[in-house]
N, C-alpha and C positions, 0 to 999 in steps of 0.2 A: 633782709626780705623778708616778708610773711611768708610762712609753710602753706603748700595749699593741700589740704586735705579737706575731704567728704564722707559725708555717711550718707550708705545709697541703702537699699533692700529690695531684693527680689520678686516679682509679682507674686501674688497668691494666685493658684490654681481656679481661685473664684471670683478672681478679677471681675467678670462680668457682671455677679453680683453686686458690684459697688454702689455707693450710694449715690443719687443725684436730686439736684434739689429747684435749679433754677432753669434747668433745659429738661426736652422730652427724652425718653432713654430710646436709646438705639442698641442694637447688637453691635458687641465687643468679639473682634476677632484673639483671642487671648494669647495664639503661635504666633500673630503679626507681634500684638503687646509686647512679646517676649524678645522678638529679634529688635524694635524697637525701643527697647531698655538697655541693651546689648550695645545697641548703636549708640544710645545717649552716655552709656559708663564709657566707652569708646571714646566719645566725644572730650569728655573730661578727663583721659587719661593723656590723648592726644595735646592738650595741653597745657599736660606739665600736673596732675591733679592725683593725688593716690587718694584713693578709695578704700574705704574702711566698709565691710557689708554687716548690716545688723542681721542678725538670725531671721530666717525668715516667721511669717506669721499665716503659717498658711488657709486658718479659717478665719482670717480677716480679710475680705477681699480688697480693702481700701489702703493696707500696708505697705503698698508700692510709695504712696504719699508719704514717706518720711519726714518731709519737711514739718507736716503738722503736731509732730511728738514734742515737738521742744524750741526754745528760743534760746541761741547762744551769743552772748556778750562779754565779749573779753575771755576769762577763764572760766566765766560761770555757765551753765547748762541749766537751763530755767524747764523745767518736765512740764509739758504741757497736760492739760486734764480737758480732752477732747469732748465740746460740743454733743457730738451724738455719741448715746452710750456704745453702740454699735465699735467703735471706735478707740475706748476705752484701754482695751487691751492690748492695744499697739505700742501702749508707754513703756512696759518694763524691761523688754529686751533693748530698746534703745535707750535706756538712761543706762542700761550696763555697758553699752559700747563706749558711751562717753567718758563714763565714769575711770574704764579702764584705758582710755587714752587720757587720765590727769583733768579731766574738768571738775570743778568743784560743782556740787549738784543742790540745787534748789528746785519748791516745785510749787504748782499750781494747786492749789487745793480745795473741797470743796466749800461753801455752795459756788465758788469761782470754774467759771470753764475757760477754756481758751486753747485756738487753734495756732499753731506756729504758721500757717499762713496768712493769718490776720495780721503779720508782724512785718513789717517793711525798715530797715535800719539804713541810716545814711549817715555820717559826718556826726556821729552822738545823738542824733533825734532818734525815735521809737516810734512811727507811726502805729495804732495800732488800731483796727477797724472793729466794732460792736456792730455785732448784725446777729448771726443765725447760729452762729457756733460760740462766739466769743461775748461774755457778758460784760456787765460794768464790775465788780466783785473781781472777775479774773485779770483784770486791766490795771487795775488799783493792786492786786498783788502783783502783776510785775512791775508796775513802777515801784512797787516797795522792793521789790530785787534789784531794780538795776539803775534807779538814780542814785544809790550809794556808791556805785559805780561810774558816776559820772552822765549818766544819761538821761536825756528828756524825752518823758511818755506823752504823747500826744492823742488821742483818745479820735479818731475819724466814722462818722456815721457810716451805714453799710449796709443798702438794702437791697441792690440790683445785682450782685453776683454774690458767688459760695463765699468767696475768702476774699481780704483787701488788694492781697497781691494777684487776685484773678481779676481785678480791674487798673492795677499800677505797680509798675517796679520804677527803679532808678536806673539811670546809663551812669558810668565812671566818672562824669562829670557834676556828680549830683543834678541832674533835671530828672526831673518826676515822669514817666510815660504812660498814658493811659487812653484807652478807647473813650473818649468821652459819652456817649450814650449808656456806659456802663459805670460813669463815676459820678457818685450823688454830688461832691461839691470839689470842681478841680481848682477853687479857689485855697482850699486846705495849703497847698504848696505853692509859696513863691514862686519857683522855676517850673512851669507845666508846659509839657509837650506834647500836644492830642497830636496820636498816628490814626493810620486810616483803616486800620484791619483789628480786630479784634485781640487774635492770641499776637502781633506787634505789640502789646503793653504788656508783655511778659520776657524778660529778659535777665539770664544769668550773667553777671560779672565774671569772666573767668581770667581778666588780669584789668590793668587800666586802660587797654585800648580795644581788647578782645570782648563780645558779649554772646552768648549761647543761645537761639530762638529756635521757635518750631518753624519748620520749613515752609508753611501755608501760610505766611505773608510776606510776599515779594514786594509789594509798595514799602512797607515799614524798614524792611531790611535796606530796599535801595535808601531809603531816607536816615537811617543810621550811616550805612558806607556813604555818604555825602558830607556826613559830619565826621567824619575820620576816624571811622571803628571799624575794624576788623568781625567779621560777623560768619559764626559758625550755624550752619542751618540744620534740626534734624526733624524727622517727621515722627511724631507723637502723634498721631491721628486716633490712636482708639485710646489714649490717657485723655485727651479733650473732648472723647464721647461721657469721662465720667466726670466730667469738671476739673480736669487737672492741667496744666500746665508746667512748662521748664525749670520752673523753679520749686513745682512740689516733691520733682524727683529724687531731691538730694538736698542735704544738710549741709553747707558751705562751711567749714570750722577755719577762717582765716587765722592766724596767729595759735596754730594748737600750743596749749602748754608745754615748756619743755619734760 
């Protein structure tokens, strides 16, 4: 069985200054956000995951969204080049963490930009959202790194949300789930399931039967339970105010190198 490891990074004291692009800014309760982060990490631990903490980046308000720093495929970690200049300082410590865990390192180089949150992987296919943070050059470089490893990289148009995984994620059976008003083209996916709540489209696969999702999508949670999944719900209200979701708060390292 694959080892279950995840990278995490604690929230910056400046979290409330994080970037917002597609939503109105609203006040963030940083103390509540810290407690929500601890509950998120506890949920990973309770599900049998071991976490590895990336060194804090207190000067980077968005650093808690550690998923954006890289794309991990097999034993390779492709270090991202964030599309927002304010976020570029987030990557060195994240790279150091996966290097220490034994991953081979590749990088997205200028003029390419790529955020890890724009990348959805399932069953050998890697969908990449081309939008405000990830450009064509970044996608081409990612393909050059991953296609020799057997991946098929597919570009997906993205205009309605910050990151691809703000619009769609995948269930353990490969069904891609999305909140249709925020998905540019559901036809990209052969097996697409529309869900009734925006945050219901964001799931973290904890194992083949268990998914983690935000607590503010009860109708979608019930839909998943009806499909036979065990659903763990966590409150991430303060991160949602910054366009964050459950996927953004960790990098799942399935099958970590020995």
